[in-house]
C-alpha positions in Angstrom: 23.7 -14.6 -6.8 22.8 -15.6 -3.3 21.4 -18.8 -2.0 18.7 -19.1 0.6 15.8 -16.7 1.1 14.3 -14.6 -1.6 13.7 -11.0 -0.8 11.5 -8.8 -2.9 9.6 -5.6 -2.8 6.0 -5.6 -3.8 6.6 -2.5 -5.9 9.4 -4.2 -7.9 8.0 -7.7 -8.0 4.6 -6.6 -9.3 2.7 -8.5 -6.6 0.2 -5.6 -6.3 -2.9 -7.7 -5.5 -1.4 -9.1 -2.3 0.6 -6.1 -1.2 -1.5 -3.2 -2.5 -1.2 -1.3 0.8 2.6 -1.4 0.6 2.3 0.8 -2.6 0.4 3.5 -0.7 2.8 3.6 2.3 4.7 6.8 2.8 7.6 7.5 2.4 7.8 7.1 -1.3 10.9 5.2 -2.5 12.1 5.4 -6.1 12.6 2.3 -8.3 16.3 2.5 -7.7 15.9 2.8 -3.9 13.7 -0.3 -3.9 16.2 -2.1 -6.1 19.0 -1.3 -3.7 16.9 -2.0 -0.6 16.4 -5.6 -1.9 20.1 -6.1 -2.4 20.9 -4.7 1.0 18.3 -7.1 2.5 20.2 -10.1 1.1 23.5 -8.9 2.5 25.1 -7.2 -0.5 27.8 -4.6 0.2 27.7 -1.2 -1.6 30.5 -2.4 -3.9 28.6 -5.6 -4.8 25.4 -3.6 -5.4 27.4 -1.1 -7.6 28.7 -4.0 -9.7 25.3 -5.7 -9.9 23.4 -2.6 -11.1 26.3 -0.8 -12.8 26.6 2.4 -10.8 29.3 3.9 -8.6 29.7 2.5 -5.1 29.3 6.1 -3.7 26.0 6.4 -5.5 24.8 3.2 -3.9 25.9 4.5 -0.5 23.9 7.7 -1.1 20.8 5.8 -2.1 21.1 3.6 1.1 21.5 6.7 3.2 18.4 8.3 1.5 16.3 5.2 2.2 17.6 5.0 5.8 16.5 8.6 6.4 13.1 8.1 4.7 12.4 5.1 6.9 13.9 6.7 10.1 16.3 3.8 10.5 19.4 3.9 12.7 21.5 1.4 10.6 21.2 -1.2 7.9 19.7 -3.8 10.1 17.0 -1.4 11.4 16.5 -0.3 7.8 15.5 -3.9 6.8 13.3 -4.2 9.9 11.5 -0.9 9.1 11.0 -1.9 5.4 9.5 -5.2 6.4 7.2 -3.5 9.0 6.0 -1.1 6.4 5.4 -3.8 3.8 8.2 -2.6 1.5 10.1 -5.9 1.7 8.7 -9.4 1.7 10.9 -12.3 2.8 10.1 -15.6 1.1 11.4 -18.8 2.6 12.5 -21.5 0.1 10.7 -24.8 0.0 12.2 -27.4 2.4 13.8 -29.4 -0.4 15.9 -26.5 -1.6 19.3 -25.9 0.1 19.7 -22.8 2.2 22.9 -20.9 2.8 23.5 -22.8 6.0 23.1 -26.2 4.4 25.7 -25.7 1.6 29.1 -27.3 2.0 
């Protein structure tokens, strides 16, 4: 879907050995909230997320708002920062030989 960095949540990706502490961090996010958080982190709009996971855009917006409140975030950018700080999101940089979003023509 998107080219460049890969974003994953330890909870969804199953990388429990490396990110075990992230699973014990409060507040608790549901599977759907984690899923939507990942898609927000890579820049998807509510409409794009709705199409991707087959739910209504308004439902996506509600999930985003719930996560924002749980993480005490002011906006989407702060939401991503908070999620990374809490270990809920892991940003993986692609190897140097793979094109990034900025290298595509």
